[in-house]
VOPAGU-2260 file (C-alpha; in pm, 1 decimal, decimal comma):
REM VOPAGU-2260
SITE   aa  ch    i         X         Y         Z
SITE  MET   A    0   -1058,0    5353,4   -1721,2
SITE  ASN   A    1   -1117,9    5442,7   -2087,6
SITE  TRP   A    2   -1490,2    5462,2   -2146,3
SITE  ARG   A    3   -1599,3    5219,8   -2414,8
SITE  TYR   A    4   -1928,4    5116,6   -2568,2
SITE  ARG   A    5   -1940,8    4808,0   -2344,1
SITE  HIS   A    6   -1938,6    5038,6   -2040,9
SITE  THR   A    7   -2238,1    5222,9   -2186,7
SITE  VAL   A    8   -2418,1    4889,7   -2220,4
SITE  LEU   A    9   -2328,2    4798,0   -1860,9
SITE  ALA   A   10   -2449,6    5133,9   -1727,8
SITE  LEU   A   11   -2779,1    5116,0   -1914,5
SITE  CYS   A   12   -2837,5    4754,9   -1811,2
SITE  MET   A   13   -2784,3    4869,0   -1453,2
SITE  LEU   A   14   -3040,3    5148,3   -1500,3
SITE  ALA   A   15   -3283,1    4902,1   -1656,2
SITE  PHE   A   16   -3245,8    4679,6   -1350,4
SITE  PHE   A   17   -3303,3    4990,2   -1137,5
SITE  VAL   A   18   -3641,7    5044,2   -1303,9
SITE  THR   A   19   -3758,7    4683,0   -1272,8
SITE  TYR   A   20   -3649,2    4673,0    -908,0
SITE  PHE   A   21   -3792,1    5013,2    -820,9
SITE  ALA   A   22   -4138,2    4913,3    -940,5
SITE  ARG   A   23   -4143,4    4603,9    -718,5
SITE  LEU   A   24   -3988,7    4764,6    -410,2
SITE  ALA   A   25   -4221,2    5064,3    -414,4
SITE  ILE   A   26   -4496,8    4830,5    -294,7
SITE  SER   A   27   -4339,5    4705,7      31,6
SITE  PRO   A   28   -4325,4    5037,7     225,5
SITE  VAL   A   29   -4697,5    5098,7     165,6
SITE  VAL   A   30   -4820,1    4745,6     243,9
SITE  PRO   A   31   -4997,4    4864,6     563,6
SITE  PHE   A   32   -5190,7    5122,6     359,5
SITE  ILE   A   33   -5283,6    4864,1      94,5
SITE  VAL   A   34   -5398,6    4618,6     362,9
SITE  ALA   A   35   -5614,3    4887,9     523,3
SITE  ASP   A   36   -5757,7    5014,1     193,8
SITE  PHE   A   37   -5859,8    4672,1      62,8
SITE  ASP   A   38   -5929,6    4529,3     414,1
SITE  VAL   A   39   -5721,6    4215,0     358,5
SITE  SER   A   40   -5482,6    4009,3     576,2
SITE  ASN   A   41   -5103,7    3988,9     573,6
SITE  THR   A   42   -5142,3    3645,1     416,6
SITE  ALA   A   43   -5350,8    3789,7     132,0
SITE  ILE   A   44   -5102,1    4064,6      53,5
SITE  GLY   A   45   -4829,4    3802,6      83,4
SITE  VAL   A   46   -5006,8    3598,3    -184,1
SITE  ALA   A   47   -5013,2    3903,6    -412,5
SITE  LEU   A   48   -4643,2    3972,7    -360,9
SITE  SER   A   49   -4552,8    3606,1    -401,4
SITE  GLY   A   50   -4754,0    3603,0    -722,4
SITE  MET   A   51   -4551,1    3897,7    -846,9
SITE  TRP   A   52   -4220,8    3729,4    -759,7
SITE  LEU   A   53   -4342,9    3396,6    -897,8
SITE  ALA   A   54   -4423,5    3560,6   -1230,5
SITE  TYR   A   55   -4085,5    3735,7   -1216,1
SITE  GLY   A   56   -3919,7    3397,6   -1182,1
SITE  VAL   A   57   -4128,3    3218,6   -1443,7
SITE  SER   A   58   -4039,7    3472,8   -1711,8
SITE  GLN   A   59   -3662,0    3422,8   -1667,1
SITE  PHE   A   60   -3645,4    3103,4   -1876,1
SITE  PRO   A   61   -3855,7    3225,5   -2169,7
SITE  SER   A   62   -3664,4    3553,7   -2159,8
SITE  GLY   A   63   -3347,0    3362,3   -2247,0
SITE  ILE   A   64   -3521,3    3180,2   -2531,0
SITE  LEU   A   65   -3667,6    3506,5   -2662,2
SITE  ALA   A   66   -3324,4    3672,1   -2647,2
SITE  ASP   A   67   -3170,7    3384,8   -2845,5
SITE  ARG   A   68   -3441,2    3430,5   -3108,0
SITE  TYR   A   69   -3484,5    3809,9   -3122,3
SITE  GLY   A   70   -3173,7    3957,5   -2957,5
SITE  GLU   A   71   -3110,2    4085,1   -2605,5
SITE  ARG   A   72   -3176,2    4451,9   -2682,5
SITE  ARG   A   73   -3540,2    4395,2   -2779,5
SITE  VAL   A   74   -3617,0    4185,0   -2475,3
SITE  ILE   A   75   -3460,1    4432,9   -2230,3
SITE  ALA   A   76   -3648,4    4721,4   -2394,6
SITE  VAL   A   77   -3976,2    4532,4   -2349,9
SITE  ALA   A   78   -3887,7    4471,9   -1985,2
SITE  ILE   A   79   -3830,0    4842,8   -1917,2
SITE  GLY   A   80   -4135,1    4964,2   -2107,3
SITE  GLY   A   81   -4364,2    4692,6   -1973,0
SITE  THR   A   82   -4258,6    4755,1   -1613,8
SITE  THR   A   83   -4327,9    5125,4   -1654,1
SITE  VAL   A   84   -4677,4    5065,1   -1789,9
SITE  MET   A   85   -4771,7    4797,9   -1535,0
SITE  SER   A   86   -4662,1    5005,9   -1235,7
SITE  VAL   A   87   -4906,6    5276,0   -1343,0
SITE  LEU   A   88   -5187,1    5022,7   -1397,1
SITE  LEU   A   89   -5118,5    4876,6   -1051,9
SITE  ALA   A   90   -5187,6    5217,1    -898,9
SITE  PHE   A   91   -5532,1    5226,9   -1060,6
SITE  ALA   A   92   -5645,3    4881,9    -941,1
SITE  PRO   A   93   -6005,9    4934,5    -818,5
SITE  VAL   A   94   -6037,1    4609,8    -617,8
SITE  PHE   A   95   -5793,3    4366,2    -459,2
SITE  PRO   A   96   -5821,6    4093,5    -726,7
SITE  ALA   A   97   -5728,6    4355,0    -988,7
SITE  PHE   A   98   -5434,5    4456,8    -770,3
SITE  VAL   A   99   -5316,1    4094,8    -756,4
SITE  LEU   A  100   -5347,3    4058,1   -1135,0
SITE  ALA   A  101   -5154,7    4381,8   -1199,0
SITE  ALA   A  102   -4883,5    4276,4    -954,1
SITE  VAL   A  103   -4844,0    3941,9   -1132,8
SITE  LEU   A  104   -4820,1    4110,5   -1473,3
SITE  LEU   A  105   -4568,0    4356,7   -1330,6
SITE  GLY   A  106   -4351,4    4067,5   -1217,7
SITE  LEU   A  107   -4388,6    3896,2   -1554,1
SITE  VAL   A  108   -4251,5    4185,5   -1760,2
SITE  ALA   A  109   -3989,9    4287,5   -1501,5
SITE  GLY   A  110   -3852,6    3932,0   -1505,2
SITE  LEU   A  111   -3757,0    3957,9   -1870,6
SITE  HIS   A  112   -3454,0    4171,3   -1786,6
SITE  TYR   A  113   -3201,7    4010,6   -1552,7
SITE  ALA   A  114   -3105,5    3681,9   -1720,5
SITE  VAL   A  115   -3091,8    3846,1   -2063,6
SITE  ALA   A  116   -2876,1    4134,6   -1941,3
SITE  THR   A  117   -2640,0    3891,9   -1766,4
SITE  THR   A  118   -2601,2    3692,1   -2086,9
SITE  LEU   A  119   -2535,9    4012,0   -2282,5
SITE  LEU   A  120   -2265,4    4117,7   -2034,6
SITE  SER   A  121   -2104,2    3772,7   -2045,5
SITE  ARG   A  122   -2024,4    3834,2   -2412,0
SITE  THR   A  123   -1800,0    4131,2   -2341,3
SITE  PHE   A  124   -1661,2    4108,8   -1984,9
SITE  ASP   A  125   -1401,1    3856,7   -1868,0
SITE  ASP   A  126   -1436,3    3949,4   -1498,0
SITE  LEU   A  127   -1799,5    3845,8   -1497,7
SITE  GLY   A  128   -1842,6    3860,8   -1121,1
SITE  THR   A  129   -1736,8    4224,5   -1118,4
SITE  ALA   A  130   -1961,3    4308,9   -1415,5
SITE  ILE   A  131   -2260,4    4134,2   -1257,4
SITE  GLY   A  132   -2189,2    4312,9    -929,9
SITE  ILE   A  133   -2197,8    4651,6   -1103,6
SITE  HIS   A  134   -2506,5    4555,0   -1302,8
SITE  SER   A  135   -2675,8    4438,3    -982,3
SITE  LEU   A  136   -2616,4    4781,3    -827,1
SITE  GLY   A  137   -2941,4    4881,1    -994,6
SITE  GLY   A  138   -3128,5    4681,0    -730,8
SITE  PRO   A  139   -2970,8    4836,3    -421,1
SITE  LEU   A  140   -2989,2    5183,8    -573,7
SITE  ALA   A  141   -3360,6    5129,7    -625,7
SITE  GLY   A  142   -3377,7    5001,6    -270,5
SITE  LEU   A  143   -3210,6    5317,0    -146,3
SITE  ILE   A  144   -3454,1    5548,1    -322,3
SITE  ALA   A  145   -3781,0    5355,6    -358,1
SITE  PRO   A  146   -3862,3    5287,0      10,9
SITE  ILE   A  147   -3805,7    5645,0     124,4
SITE  ALA   A  148   -3983,8    5793,5    -175,6
SITE  ALA   A  149   -4275,3    5549,1    -158,5
SITE  ALA   A  150   -4314,6    5589,0     218,6
SITE  TRP   A  151   -4305,4    5968,9     192,3
SITE  VAL   A  152   -4558,8    5977,2     -90,7
SITE  GLY   A  153   -4769,7    5705,2      70,7
SITE  VAL   A  154   -4804,7    5892,6     402,1
SITE  ARG   A  155   -4900,9    6219,2     230,6
SITE  TYR   A  156   -5094,2    6113,1     -77,6
SITE  GLY   A  157   -5180,8    5744,9     -38,0
SITE  TRP   A  158   -5039,0    5418,8    -167,0
SITE  ARG   A  159   -5157,7    5462,2    -526,9
SITE  PRO   A  160   -4927,2    5754,9    -616,3
SITE  ALA   A  161   -4650,2    5574,9    -428,4
SITE  VAL   A  162   -4657,8    5261,7    -644,2
SITE  ALA   A  163   -4693,4    5473,5    -959,3
SITE  LEU   A  164   -4356,4    5642,0    -896,4
SITE  ALA   A  165   -4181,9    5380,4   -1111,3
SITE  GLY   A  166   -4348,2    5534,7   -1414,5
SITE  LEU   A  167   -4152,0    5855,7   -1357,6
SITE  VAL   A  168   -3816,0    5678,3   -1365,0
SITE  GLY   A  169   -3907,6    5421,8   -1628,1
SITE  VAL   A  170   -3976,9    5653,8   -1919,5
SITE  PRO   A  171   -3634,9    5830,4   -1938,0
SITE  VAL   A  172   -3444,6    5503,7   -1887,9
SITE  PHE   A  173   -3644,9    5338,9   -2166,2
SITE  LEU   A  174   -3567,8    5625,3   -2403,6
SITE  LEU   A  175   -3196,4    5620,1   -2316,5
SITE  PHE   A  176   -3173,9    5245,1   -2363,9
SITE  VAL   A  177   -3339,3    5230,7   -2705,9
SITE  ARG   A  178   -3132,1    5526,3   -2830,2
SITE  ARG   A  179   -2788,2    5426,7   -2699,6
SITE  VAL   A  180   -2778,5    5045,4   -2714,4
SITE  ARG   A  181   -2719,8    4898,4   -3056,9
SITE  PRO   A  182   -2931,3    4610,4   -3188,8
SITE  THR   A  183   -2790,1    4271,9   -3088,4
SITE  GLU   A  184   -2773,6    3973,1   -3318,5
SITE  PRO   A  185   -2986,3    3679,4   -3200,7
SITE  ARG   A  186   -2792,5    3357,8   -3141,2
SITE  ARG   A  187   -3058,0    3114,5   -3261,3
SITE  PRO   A  188   -3303,8    3311,1   -3476,5
SITE  ASP   A  189   -3433,2    3011,7   -3673,5
SITE  GLN   A  190   -3452,1    2737,3   -3412,2
SITE  PRO   A  191   -3814,2    2638,2   -3338,5
SITE  MET   A  192   -3929,4    2729,0   -2989,2
SITE  ARG   A  193   -4052,9    2374,9   -2918,5
SITE  GLU   A  194   -3698,0    2240,9   -2951,2
SITE  ARG   A  195   -3588,3    2465,4   -2664,9
SITE  LEU   A  196   -3863,3    2329,9   -2438,9
SITE  ARG   A  197   -3783,1    1958,0   -2451,7
SITE  LEU   A  198   -3783,2    1821,3   -2096,9
SITE  GLY   A  199   -3488,4    1582,3   -2130,7
SITE  PRO   A  200   -3214,6    1841,0   -2193,8
SITE  LEU   A  201   -3364,6    2076,0   -1933,0
SITE  ALA   A  202   -3365,4    1805,1   -1664,9
SITE  GLU   A  203   -3009,6    1706,1   -1756,9
SITE  LEU   A  204   -2885,5    2061,7   -1716,0
SITE  LEU   A  205   -3047,7    2104,6   -1374,8
SITE  SER   A  206   -2915,1    1769,3   -1249,0
SITE  ARG   A  207   -2547,7    1848,8   -1310,4
SITE  PRO   A  208   -2349,6    1856,6    -983,7
SITE  ALA   A  209   -2202,8    2198,7   -1070,9
SITE  ILE   A  210   -2559,4    2332,7   -1101,8
SITE  LEU   A  211   -2745,1    2132,4    -837,1
SITE  LEU   A  212   -2568,7    2253,6    -521,1
SITE  PRO   A  213   -2570,2    2628,1    -596,0
SITE  LEU   A  214   -2929,0    2589,6    -718,4
SITE  PHE   A  215   -3036,2    2465,8    -373,4
SITE  VAL   A  216   -2846,6    2747,7    -202,6
SITE  ALA   A  217   -2994,9    3002,1    -442,5
SITE  MET   A  218   -3349,0    2876,8    -377,7
SITE  VAL   A  219   -3307,8    2899,8       0,1
SITE  GLY   A  220   -3134,0    3237,9     -14,1
SITE  THR   A  221   -3391,0    3382,3    -253,2
SITE  TYR   A  222   -3676,6    3267,9     -27,1
SITE  VAL   A  223   -3519,8    3459,4     261,7
SITE  VAL   A  224   -3444,5    3770,6      57,1
SITE  GLN   A  225   -3799,7    3779,1     -85,0
SITE  GLY   A  226   -3939,7    3760,0     265,1
SITE  LEU   A  227   -3715,5    4041,3     386,4
SITE  MET   A  228   -3790,7    4268,1      91,9
SITE  SER   A  229   -4166,0    4208,4     116,6
SITE  PHE   A  230   -4210,3    4254,7     491,0
SITE  LEU   A  231   -3909,3    4420,6     655,7
SITE  PRO   A  232   -4078,0    4765,5     674,3
SITE  THR   A  233   -4399,1    4609,3     811,7
SITE  PHE   A  234   -4195,3    4404,5    1061,6
SITE  LEU   A  235   -4022,6    4717,1    1186,9
SITE  VAL   A  236   -4357,1    4894,1    1228,9
SITE  ASP   A  237   -4546,2    4610,2    1398,9
SITE  PHE   A  238   -4267,3    4434,2    1595,0
SITE  ARG   A  239   -4022,1    4716,5    1667,7
SITE  GLY   A  240   -4276,7    4998,1    1691,6
SITE  TYR   A  241   -4118,0    5217,7    1424,1
SITE  SER   A  242   -4312,7    5477,5    1229,9
SITE  PRO   A  243   -4363,7    5403,8     857,6
SITE  ALA   A  244   -4115,0    5677,7     768,4
SITE  ALA   A  245   -3848,9    5543,4    1008,8
SITE  ALA   A  246   -3905,8    5191,4     880,6
SITE  GLY   A  247   -3859,4    5322,5     526,7
SITE  VAL   A  248   -3526,3    5477,1     626,1
SITE  ALA   A  249   -3408,9    5148,2     777,6
SITE  PHE   A  250   -3524,6    4961,3     467,8
SITE  SER   A  251   -3324,9    5201,5     253,2
SITE  GLY   A  252   -3024,0    5139,7     477,2
SITE  PHE   A  253   -3058,6    4770,1     396,6
SITE  PHE   A  254   -3012,2    4857,2      30,8
SITE  VAL   A  255   -2730,0    5101,7      96,6
SITE  VAL   A  256   -2539,0    4806,3     239,9
SITE  ARG   A  257   -2635,6    4594,7     -58,9
SITE  ALA   A  258   -2510,8    4864,3    -297,5
SITE  GLY   A  259   -2157,0    4827,1    -172,0
SITE  ALA   A  260   -2180,6    4455,3    -101,9
SITE  GLN   A  261   -2299,1    4363,2    -452,2
SITE  VAL   A  262   -1979,8    4492,0    -612,6
SITE  ALA   A  263   -1757,0    4369,0    -330,2
SITE  ILE   A  264   -1901,4    4017,1    -331,4
SITE  GLY   A  265   -1881,0    3991,8    -710,1
SITE  ARG   A  266   -1520,2    4109,7    -709,4
SITE  LEU   A  267   -1424,0    3882,0    -420,1
SITE  SER   A  268   -1579,9    3584,4    -596,1
SITE  ASP   A  269   -1353,0    3652,9    -896,7
SITE  LEU   A  270   -1049,2    3662,1    -667,2
SITE  LEU   A  271   -1119,9    3410,2    -388,6
SITE  GLY   A  272   -1359,8    3161,0    -540,7
SITE  ARG   A  273   -1737,0    3151,8    -564,9
SITE  ASP   A  274   -1833,7    2909,5    -286,0
SITE  SER   A  275   -1622,0    3067,4     -11,4
SITE  VAL   A  276   -1777,6    3406,8     -74,8
SITE  ILE   A  277   -2130,9    3267,2    -105,9
SITE  GLY   A  278   -2088,1    3079,7     222,8
SITE  GLY   A  279   -1967,9    3392,5     399,0
SITE  ALA   A  280   -2271,8    3581,1     272,2
SITE  MET   A  281   -2507,0    3310,2     402,8
SITE  LEU   A  282   -2347,0    3326,2     748,8
SITE  PHE   A  283   -2370,4    3704,2     764,6
SITE  GLY   A  284   -2731,5    3684,8     648,5
SITE  ALA   A  285   -2822,9    3436,8     922,7
SITE  LEU   A  286   -2668,8    3657,4    1193,2
SITE  GLY   A  287   -2831,1    3973,6    1058,0
SITE  THR   A  288   -3180,4    3830,7    1019,9
SITE  ALA   A  289   -3168,0    3685,7    1371,4
SITE  GLY   A  290   -3049,3    4024,8    1494,3
SITE  PHE   A  291   -3371,3    4192,6    1381,6
SITE  VAL   A  292   -3554,5    3979,1    1638,2
SITE  LEU   A  293   -3303,1    3928,8    1917,3
SITE  VAL   A  294   -3085,2    4240,9    1943,8
SITE  PRO   A  295   -3267,6    4536,0    2105,8
SITE  GLY   A  296   -3249,2    4905,6    2032,6
SITE  VAL   A  297   -3157,7    5117,8    1733,7
SITE  GLY   A  298   -2805,4    4978,1    1742,4
SITE  GLY   A  299   -2943,6    4627,1    1711,1
SITE  VAL   A  300   -3144,7    4718,3    1403,1
SITE  ALA   A  301   -2844,6    4897,5    1252,0
SITE  ALA   A  302   -2622,0    4592,1    1301,9
SITE  ALA   A  303   -2893,7    4364,2    1164,3
SITE  VAL   A  304   -2930,7    4584,9     857,5
SITE  LEU   A  305   -2554,9    4569,6     798,7
SITE  PHE   A  306   -2526,1    4191,6     830,4
SITE  ALA   A  307   -2851,9    4104,7     654,9
SITE  GLY   A  308   -2779,0    4346,5     370,9
SITE  PHE   A  309   -2443,5    4180,4     311,4
SITE  GLY   A  310   -2599,8    3835,6     319,6
SITE  ALA   A  311   -2874,4    3934,8      77,8
SITE  SER   A  312   -2609,2    4034,8    -179,6
SITE  PHE   A  313   -2500,4    3676,9    -253,5
SITE  PHE   A  314   -2650,0    3692,0    -604,6
SITE  SER   A  315   -2343,4    3864,2    -752,8
SITE  ALA   A  316   -2136,9    3558,6    -656,9
SITE  ILE   A  317   -2384,3    3278,5    -722,7
SITE  ASP   A  318   -2493,8    3393,4   -1068,8
SITE  PRO   A  319   -2133,1    3384,4   -1201,1
SITE  ARG   A  320   -2109,1    3038,9   -1037,3
SITE  PHE   A  321   -2387,9    2923,7   -1269,3
SITE  MET   A  322   -2238,5    3097,5   -1573,2
SITE  ASP   A  323   -1903,2    2927,0   -1505,4
SITE  ALA   A  324   -2078,9    2590,5   -1526,7
SITE  LEU   A  325   -2255,1    2665,3   -1857,6
SITE  SER   A  326   -2107,4    2670,1   -2205,9
SITE  GLU   A  327   -2141,6    2988,0   -2410,0
SITE  ALA   A  328   -2412,7    2827,8   -2621,8
SITE  GLU   A  329   -2612,1    2732,1   -2308,6
SITE  ARG   A  330   -2594,4    3063,9   -2129,4
SITE  GLY   A  331   -2902,5    3227,8   -2281,2
SITE  ALA   A  332   -3173,9    2971,5   -2214,9
SITE  GLY   A  333   -2969,6    2773,2   -1960,5
SITE  PHE   A  334   -2910,4    3059,3   -1722,1
SITE  GLY   A  335   -3269,3    3171,1   -1774,0
SITE  LEU   A  336   -3386,8    2823,3   -1671,7
SITE  VAL   A  337   -3174,0    2827,1   -1357,1
SITE  ARG   A  338   -3299,7    3173,2   -1267,0
SITE  THR   A  339   -3658,6    3060,9   -1320,9
SITE  VAL   A  340   -3619,9    2762,0   -1090,8
SITE  TYR   A  341   -3459,7    2939,7    -798,0
SITE  THR   A  342   -3667,3    3256,7    -831,2
SITE  VAL   A  343   -3996,0    3066,9    -859,5
SITE  ILE   A  344   -3920,5    2858,7    -549,2
SITE  GLY   A  345   -3784,6    3162,2    -368,5
SITE  SER   A  346   -4094,1    3369,5    -448,9
SITE  ALA   A  347   -4280,7    3168,8    -183,8
SITE  GLY   A  348   -4087,5    3373,3      73,0
SITE  SER   A  349   -4346,2    3650,0      59,9
SITE  VAL   A  350   -4649,0    3433,0     133,1
SITE  GLY   A  351   -4444,6    3216,7     372,8
SITE  VAL   A  352   -4347,9    3511,3     590,8
SITE  GLY   A  353   -4697,7    3660,3     573,8
SITE  LEU   A  354   -4855,6    3329,5     678,2
SITE  ALA   A  355   -4601,6    3271,9     956,8
SITE  ALA   A  356   -4661,8    3625,2    1086,1
SITE  ASP   A  357   -5039,0    3569,5    1096,2
SITE  LEU   A  358   -5006,4    3230,5    1270,0
SITE  LEU   A  359   -4700,3    3271,8    1492,8
SITE  GLY   A  360   -4615,9    3642,1    1506,0
SITE  TRP   A  361   -4338,6    3849,3    1353,2
SITE  GLY   A  362   -4060,0    3722,5    1579,5
SITE  PRO   A  363   -4090,1    3353,1    1483,8
SITE  SER   A  364   -4146,6    3438,8    1118,0
SITE  PHE   A  365   -3812,3    3622,9    1096,5
SITE  GLY   A  366   -3645,4    3358,5    1313,4
SITE  LEU   A  367   -3736,1    3100,0    1049,6
SITE  LEU   A  368   -3569,8    3314,5     782,7
SITE  ALA   A  369   -3248,8    3328,3     988,0
SITE  GLY   A  370   -3258,6    2950,8    1021,6
SITE  LEU   A  371   -3286,2    2905,2     645,5
SITE  PHE   A  372   -2979,7    3123,4     585,6
SITE  GLY   A  373   -2803,1    2902,3     838,6
SITE  VAL   A  374   -2906,2    2586,8     652,4
SITE  ALA   A  375   -2757,4    2721,5     328,6
SITE  PHE   A  376   -2430,8    2801,8     506,0
SITE  ALA   A  377   -2420,1    2452,9     659,1
SITE  VAL   A  378   -2472,1    2287,1     320,0
SITE  LEU   A  379   -2184,3    2482,7     164,5
SITE  LEU   A  380   -1959,0    2411,5     460,8
SITE  ALA   A  381   -2037,0    2038,1     447,0
SITE  ASN   A  382   -1970,5    2033,3      74,6
SITE  ARG   A  383   -1631,0    2193,4     130,4
SITE  LEU   A  384   -1534,7    1963,9     420,1
SITE  LEU   A  385   -1650,6    1644,7     250,2
SITE  GLY   A  386   -1507,4    1734,0     -90,6
SITE  THR   A  387   -1810,8    1602,5    -276,7
SITE  GLY   A  388   -1727,0    1787,4    -596,8
SITE  TYR   A  389   -2066,6    1954,9    -617,3
């Protein structure tokens, strides 16, 4: 492959996603330390993490509008720099309410990246599923490094240095991005913001059959993935009896699987069709999540990590599914709106799993997640068999 400027943009967008993902994932491995330090419940920390993911989702739609007005490069740069700053402020939170506020602000600035970067890549790559798969590698790579690094630092130095690690990776990526990515022309620099927020056109876009079905699947799948990413290390410690370090290794394994699966699923969706690949991911996810609870031993956890990691990589097939259904003019704000809806609903996965764990225990809470993956698979299968056209 001849290296071109578009490959530089793709690589730096991937690194930007790495930073925004790293900052959020560095929290999960040290949740037990945060709970102990602030003397709060799993439900309370779940509320904080859901607030972070909720803010992450809410900012997707305005990020598309801002990119249309100011250009994608500026918005992505703000996402990288803001994430770096907020991860450091999170580490200095003196009381739990301040921690919650910092987590929400972290999610808000981190959420500016993904939809805007996807729109930028859609301008230059025909095989969008493959490009999104490579771009999405930033998440699994962060998942490979962040849990082990945060767990190691958290055990030795406490949770505050652990969550501040994102500052170390954020600064060089920010400098590389602003130096190597050229300014991008805004698509709608003069259109008033209020015109982009009219409810009628937004409701019409979301009600289209080509949007509605994958939107439901994306909401369900995101709920499950948020729950796994927020509490899998804690689940392995409390339910399986793992040490925090061993749980961090298993959590990293989850993202090792996702690293390969993101590219594979995106590529397969270009070749075989979006819905078939998304449905396969949902089925694998259901089996893997159930395996965490039902299959004993180290081998059971390893198999669960493999299957669940593959299932949790469905985004690199479902996001191109949305882009296929949107015109070029709609992709900025339109894709941002879709991302906001399914990420906001899915963000409840953190508080949902935390609440279920407090009320029912860890086994039932993860069993519910497996059931939701199964529901998404069943919906896609029924749509295929009935030929509804959704």
